[in-house]
C-alpha positions in Angstrom: 79.3 -166.7 -73.1 79.2 -170.4 -71.8 79.7 -173.3 -74.1 78.7 -176.9 -74.3 81.8 -178.0 -72.0 80.2 -175.9 -69.3 78.5 -178.7 -66.8 76.9 -177.3 -63.9 75.5 -179.2 -61.0 72.2 -177.4 -59.4 71.9 -179.0 -55.1 68.0 -177.3 -54.9 65.3 -179.8 -53.0 62.7 -176.9 -54.1 61.2 -177.8 -57.6 59.9 -174.8 -58.7 63.1 -173.2 -57.4 65.0 -175.6 -59.4 62.8 -175.4 -62.7 63.2 -171.6 -62.8 67.3 -171.7 -62.6 67.1 -174.4 -65.1 64.4 -172.5 -67.3 66.6 -169.2 -67.0 69.7 -171.4 -68.2 67.8 -172.7 -71.0 66.0 -169.3 -72.3 69.7 -167.9 -72.5 70.2 -171.1 -75.0 74.6 -171.2 -75.2 74.7 -174.9 -74.6 75.6 -175.1 -70.8 74.4 -178.1 -69.2 72.8 -178.4 -65.8 72.0 -181.5 -64.0 70.0 -181.0 -61.0 70.5 -183.0 -57.4 67.7 -182.8 -54.3 70.0 -184.1 -52.1 73.3 -184.2 -50.9 73.6 -187.7 -50.8 72.1 -187.3 -55.0 74.8 -184.9 -55.2 77.7 -187.4 -54.5 76.0 -190.0 -56.7 76.4 -187.5 -59.4 79.8 -186.4 -58.5 80.8 -190.2 -58.9 80.0 -189.8 -62.8 80.8 -186.6 -63.5 83.4 -183.5 -62.7 81.1 -180.3 -63.6 82.4 -177.0 -63.9 80.5 -175.4 -61.4 78.2 -176.3 -58.1 75.0 -174.2 -57.3 74.0 -175.5 -53.8 71.0 -174.6 -51.5 72.1 -174.0 -48.1 69.5 -176.0 -46.5 68.9 -179.5 -47.7 66.7 -182.1 -46.5 69.8 -184.4 -45.3 72.0 -181.4 -44.4 73.6 -178.2 -44.9 75.9 -177.7 -48.1 78.8 -176.0 -46.2 79.0 -179.5 -44.6 78.9 -180.9 -48.6 81.9 -178.2 -49.0 84.3 -179.5 -46.3 84.1 -183.2 -48.1 86.0 -181.1 -50.8 89.5 -179.6 -51.0 89.0 -175.9 -51.0 89.9 -174.4 -54.6 89.1 -177.4 -56.2 85.8 -176.3 -57.6 84.0 -173.4 -57.4 80.8 -173.7 -55.4 77.7 -171.0 -55.1 75.8 -171.1 -52.1 72.3 -170.1 -52.4 69.9 -169.2 -49.6 65.8 -168.2 -48.9 67.1 -166.6 -45.7 70.7 -164.1 -46.1 72.7 -162.8 -43.5 75.5 -161.5 -43.2 76.8 -164.2 -40.7 76.1 -166.5 -43.4 78.1 -165.3 -45.6 80.8 -165.2 -43.7 80.5 -168.9 -42.8 79.9 -170.0 -46.5 83.1 -168.1 -48.0 84.8 -169.7 -44.9 83.6 -173.3 -46.2 85.4 -172.5 -49.6 81.8 -171.1 -51.2 83.0 -168.7 -54.4 80.4 -166.8 -54.1 76.7 -166.5 -51.9 73.6 -165.1 -53.3 70.1 -164.8 -51.7 67.3 -166.0 -52.9 65.4 -164.3 -55.3 62.7 -164.1 -58.1 65.8 -161.9 -60.3 69.1 -163.3 -58.8 67.8 -167.2 -59.7 66.6 -165.4 -63.2 70.1 -164.0 -63.7 71.6 -167.4 -62.4 73.5 -168.0 -65.6 75.1 -164.3 -65.5 76.3 -165.4 -62.2 77.3 -169.0 -63.1 79.5 -167.5 -65.8 80.8 -164.5 -63.8 81.8 -167.3 -61.2 83.6 -169.8 -63.3 85.4 -166.7 -65.0 86.4 -165.7 -61.6 87.1 -169.1 -60.5 89.9 -169.2 -63.5 91.2 -166.0 -62.8 91.8 -167.5 -58.8 93.5 -170.8 -60.3 95.4 -168.6 -62.8 97.0 -166.3 -59.6 97.5 -169.6 -57.7 99.1 -171.0 -60.4 101.3 -168.0 -61.0 102.3 -167.5 -57.6 102.8 -171.0 -56.9 105.7 -170.8 -59.8 107.1 -167.2 -58.7 107.8 -169.0 -55.1 109.2 -172.0 -56.9 111.5 -170.1 -58.6 112.1 -168.0 -55.4 112.8 -170.7 -53.8 115.1 -172.4 -56.0 116.9 -168.9 -56.0 116.7 -169.1 -52.1 118.2 -172.6 -52.4 121.1 -171.1 -54.8 121.8 -168.5 -52.7 122.2 -170.6 -49.4 124.5 -172.7 -51.1 126.4 -169.8 -52.2 128.3 -167.8 -49.8 127.2 -164.9 -48.5 129.5 -161.7 -48.6 130.3 -161.2 -44.6 131.2 -158.1 -43.9 132.3 -155.5 -40.9 132.1 -151.9 -40.5 132.2 -148.7 -38.0 129.2 -146.4 -37.8 130.1 -144.6 -40.8 130.3 -147.7 -43.2 133.5 -148.3 -43.9 134.8 -151.8 -44.3 136.9 -153.3 -41.2 136.5 -157.0 -42.5 135.1 -158.3 -45.5 135.1 -162.2 -46.8 136.3 -163.8 -49.4 133.0 -164.0 -51.0 133.3 -160.4 -52.1 135.4 -161.7 -54.9 132.3 -163.6 -56.5 129.8 -160.8 -56.0 131.4 -157.8 -56.5 134.9 -158.8 -58.1 136.7 -157.0 -55.3 139.0 -158.9 -53.1 138.6 -158.0 -49.0 141.7 -156.7 -49.1 140.6 -154.0 -52.1 137.3 -153.1 -50.0 139.2 -152.9 -46.1 139.9 -149.6 -45.2 137.3 -147.6 -47.8 133.0 -146.5 -47.3 130.5 -148.4 -49.2 128.7 -145.4 -50.5 131.2 -145.1 -53.1 130.4 -148.3 -54.2 126.7 -147.6 -54.4 124.3 -146.7 -57.7 124.2 -143.2 -56.9 120.4 -143.7 -57.2 120.5 -145.6 -54.2 123.0 -144.2 -52.0 120.3 -141.9 -49.7 118.7 -145.1 -48.9 121.6 -147.0 -47.7 123.0 -144.3 -45.5 119.8 -144.5 -44.3 120.3 -148.0 -43.4 123.6 -146.3 -41.8 121.9 -144.2 -39.5 119.2 -146.3 -38.1 121.2 -147.4 -35.5 117.7 -147.9 -33.5 116.8 -150.8 -35.1 119.1 -154.1 -34.3 118.4 -155.2 -37.7 117.8 -153.9 -41.0 117.8 -154.9 -44.3 117.7 -152.9 -48.1 118.3 -153.7 -52.1 120.5 -151.5 -53.9 122.6 -151.4 -56.9 126.3 -152.1 -56.1 129.4 -151.0 -58.8 130.7 -154.7 -59.5 134.4 -154.0 -60.5 134.1 -154.4 -64.1 131.8 -151.0 -63.7 128.5 -152.4 -64.2 125.7 -152.9 -61.5 124.9 -155.9 -59.7 121.6 -156.1 -57.1 122.6 -156.6 -53.6 120.5 -157.3 -50.8 122.3 -156.4 -47.7 121.1 -157.4 -44.2 122.9 -155.3 -41.2 123.0 -155.5 -37.2 124.2 -153.7 -35.2 126.2 -154.5 -32.4 126.0 -152.5 -29.0 128.2 -152.6 -26.1 127.5 -152.9 -22.4 126.4 -149.6 -22.3 123.8 -150.0 -25.1 126.3 -147.7 -27.7 127.0 -148.8 -31.3 130.1 -150.2 -31.4 129.9 -151.3 -35.2 127.7 -153.0 -37.8 127.5 -156.3 -39.1 126.0 -157.2 -42.8 125.7 -160.3 -44.7 125.2 -159.4 -48.6 123.6 -161.4 -51.5 123.6 -161.2 -55.3 119.5 -160.6 -55.8 119.8 -159.6 -59.8 117.9 -162.4 -60.9 114.9 -161.4 -58.9 114.8 -158.1 -59.2 115.1 -158.4 -63.2 112.0 -161.0 -62.3 110.4 -158.4 -60.3 110.7 -155.5 -63.0 110.0 -157.9 -65.9 106.5 -158.7 -64.2 106.2 -155.1 -62.9 106.7 -154.2 -67.1 103.8 -157.1 -67.6 101.5 -155.8 -65.1 101.5 -151.9 -66.7 101.3 -154.2 -70.5 98.2 -155.8 -69.0 96.5 -152.8 -67.7 97.3 -151.0 -70.7 95.5 -153.7 -72.3 92.7 -153.5 -70.1 92.3 -150.0 -70.6 92.2 -150.6 -74.3 89.9 -153.1 -74.2 87.4 -150.7 -72.1 87.3 -148.0 -74.8 86.8 -150.6 -77.6 83.5 -150.9 -75.6 82.7 -147.9 -75.1 83.4 -146.6 -78.8 81.5 -149.8 -80.0 78.4 -148.6 -78.1 79.1 -145.3 -79.2 78.9 -146.3 -83.0 75.6 -148.5 -82.0 74.1 -145.4 -80.7 75.2 -142.6 -83.2 73.9 -145.5 -86.2 70.4 -145.7 -84.3 70.1 -141.7 -84.3 71.4 -141.9 -87.7 68.1 -143.7 -88.5 65.8 -142.4 -86.5 67.0 -138.6 -85.9 63.6 -137.4 -84.6 64.6 -138.6 -81.5 68.1 -137.5 -81.6 69.6 -135.9 -78.5 67.1 -137.9 -76.3 69.9 -141.4 -75.8 72.7 -138.7 -74.6 69.8 -136.8 -72.3 68.2 -140.1 -70.7 71.7 -141.4 -70.3 73.1 -138.6 -68.4 69.9 -138.4 -66.1 69.9 -142.1 -65.5 73.5 -142.1 -64.2 72.2 -138.7 -62.1 69.7 -141.0 -61.1 71.4 -143.9 -60.3 74.0 -142.2 -58.0 70.9 -140.6 -56.3 70.0 -144.1 -55.3 73.3 -145.3 -54.1 74.4 -147.5 -56.8 78.1 -148.8 -57.0 80.5 -147.4 -59.4 80.5 -150.9 -61.1 76.6 -150.7 -61.6 76.9 -146.9 -63.3 79.3 -148.8 -65.8 76.5 -151.2 -66.8 73.3 -148.7 -66.2 75.3 -146.0 -68.5 75.6 -148.8 -70.8 72.3 -149.9 -70.9 70.6 -146.0 -71.0 73.2 -145.8 -74.6 71.9 -149.1 -75.8 68.1 -148.8 -74.6 66.5 -148.0 -77.9 69.1 -150.6 -80.0 66.1 -153.0 -80.5 64.6 -150.3 -82.9 67.6 -151.2 -85.6 64.8 -154.1 -86.4 61.4 -152.0 -86.5 60.4 -151.3 -89.8 61.2 -148.1 -91.6 57.5 -147.7 -92.2 56.5 -148.2 -88.6 59.4 -146.5 -87.0 59.7 -143.0 -88.5 55.9 -143.0 -89.0 55.3 -139.2 -88.0 52.1 -140.2 -87.1 50.4 -142.1 -84.1 50.7 -146.1 -84.9 47.9 -148.6 -85.1 48.0 -151.7 -82.4 49.2 -153.8 -85.6 52.0 -151.3 -86.0 52.3 -151.2 -81.8 52.2 -154.9 -82.0 55.7 -155.1 -84.1 57.1 -151.7 -82.1 56.4 -153.6 -79.0 59.5 -156.2 -80.2 62.2 -154.3 -79.5 62.9 -155.4 -76.4 63.0 -158.9 -77.9 65.4 -157.9 -80.6 67.3 -155.9 -78.3 68.2 -159.6 -76.1 68.8 -161.3 -79.6 71.3 -159.1 -80.3 73.0 -157.9 -77.2 72.9 -161.5 -75.0 75.4 -163.1 -76.7 78.0 -160.1 -75.6 79.1 -161.2 -72.0 80.3 -157.7 -71.4 76.9 -156.1 -71.6 74.7 -159.0 -69.4 74.3 -156.3 -67.2 73.2 -153.7 -69.5 71.2 -155.7 -71.1 68.8 -155.4 -68.3 67.4 -151.9 -69.8 67.5 -152.7 -73.1 65.2 -155.4 -72.7 63.1 -154.2 -69.6 62.5 -150.7 -69.4 58.7 -150.6 -70.8 57.6 -153.5 -68.1 55.4 -151.3 -65.3 54.7 -151.4 -62.3 51.4 -152.3 -61.9 52.5 -155.3 -64.6 50.8 -153.7 -68.0 54.2 -153.4 -69.6 56.1 -155.9 -72.1 57.5 -158.2 -73.2 57.0 -160.2 -69.7 54.2 -158.4 -68.1 57.1 -158.0 -64.8 55.0 -156.4 -61.7 56.7 -154.5 -59.2 60.1 -156.0 -57.5 60.1 -158.2 -60.0 61.2 -155.8 -62.7 65.2 -155.4 -62.4 66.3 -152.0 -60.6 68.2 -150.5 -63.4 64.9 -151.2 -65.5 62.7 -149.3 -63.4 65.2 -146.2 -62.8 65.5 -145.7 -66.0 62.0 -146.3 -66.9 61.4 -143.0 -64.9 63.6 -141.0 -66.6 62.7 -142.4 -69.9 59.3 -141.3 -70.0 60.2 -137.5 -68.4 62.4 -137.0 -71.0 59.7 -138.5 -74.0 56.9 -136.3 -72.4 59.5 -133.1 -72.1 60.7 -133.2 -75.6 58.7 -132.1 -79.1 57.4 -135.1 -80.6 56.5 -135.2 -84.5 53.2 -136.0 -83.7 52.7 -133.4 -80.5 54.6 -130.6 -78.7 56.1 -130.9 -75.6 54.7 -131.3 -72.3 55.0 -128.1 -69.5 57.5 -129.2 -67.0 54.7 -128.8 -64.2 52.5 -131.4 -66.1 55.3 -134.1 -66.6 55.9 -134.1 -63.2 51.9 -134.3 -62.3 52.1 -137.1 -64.6 55.1 -139.0 -62.9 52.8 -138.5 -59.2 49.9 -140.1 -60.5 51.3 -142.6 -62.1 53.7 -143.8 -59.3 53.0 -147.1 -57.9 51.2 -147.6 -60.9 53.4 -147.9 -63.8 56.6 -146.2 -61.9 58.4 -147.4 -58.9 57.4 -145.1 -56.4 60.7 -144.5 -54.3 62.1 -144.6 -57.7 59.4 -141.5 -58.8 60.4 -139.7 -55.3 63.9 -139.6 -55.5 63.8 -138.6 -59.2 61.6 -135.8 -58.2 64.1 -134.6 -55.9 67.1 -134.2 -58.7 65.0 -132.5 -61.2 64.6 -128.5 -61.4 61.1 -128.0 -61.9 60.6 -124.5 -63.8 
């Protein structure tokens, strides 16, 4: 969730689009500040007095393309989202090459979802900056290590084809504790850690490769093991036959320890992410259980619609990431009913018109409950909009056709299908064929016709 320290510069010459995006941020109510510039010139003036956290720029502006604006700034110095009404793969590539963090095709849905996109872009940019910082720190450490190694004497050695030392430079004492005379005439393998000896043997046997390098652990004279990196070069005679191997070895113990520490950190981070994801799912399951315990008459409904919605979403080609949000949204689709009084929610008979007015508030209650939770921003689409209808007769915003988010359109079909196919206190379930007839009759009226057609292709009609 964004806070009041977030300042966003919107460069948009279309007043209607600017107003729609500005309203989206205002509706979200999380304190982010939005400044609107109509031209690149106005944007440059704004940048003299403010340092935005994010720039959202239309592709085509009265005084030039926003890619020109991007080229005036160092890539990576500021996250930029490019918007356009005419999307193409070529434009997307050009925008990214110019330094944009993301590229978005304009639509009512994407502009209304701009606060989420902005939050995601800022988070992504912060992650990229942190990765750059870590890479720079690692590179700097590596450079320091290399400088130290280059100022130290590497151990230079000559070997026959079997790996026997023929010559060893005096640096062997500093690296391994052995003086040259203690190594000459002996094979390399007995000094190598048993787990690494196979790799070193491969090096010695790869005489067709003129130069090879391999890291391994070598036994120090004190009995401990040190990490060495040996670069070996095969010396060939005039007939192109290998005569000996020349090698240069250096101590890489510090670098290996850093790599192993980084690997341990990555494992810990991965486990932490898995634990966090599990915590998310457990929290959602707890909310669903709380609602089921309160409204036990629809017990099993949530599980059924969740499984069928995921199945339909996969059939429609939704990505694995989208499936995660869809599953969560389906599980939480009725969470807003936690705010409905018992005498209405648990009423065994039909509701009065006054009671329906209160019942229809549950999508708004869901929005109030879930919108502050960043990881549920996409999942919120289903609880908030699954009662919208294709012809605009739904609620809470009377969205019509493609204005209704895809997640909500596909869930609406499944939700009605399961409701009609299940016993309720005030009526018995409807026969499957009658349910199918109803969905077909309302296709193009209440429901997205393409989704209805796909849905009917995956259910079993008995």
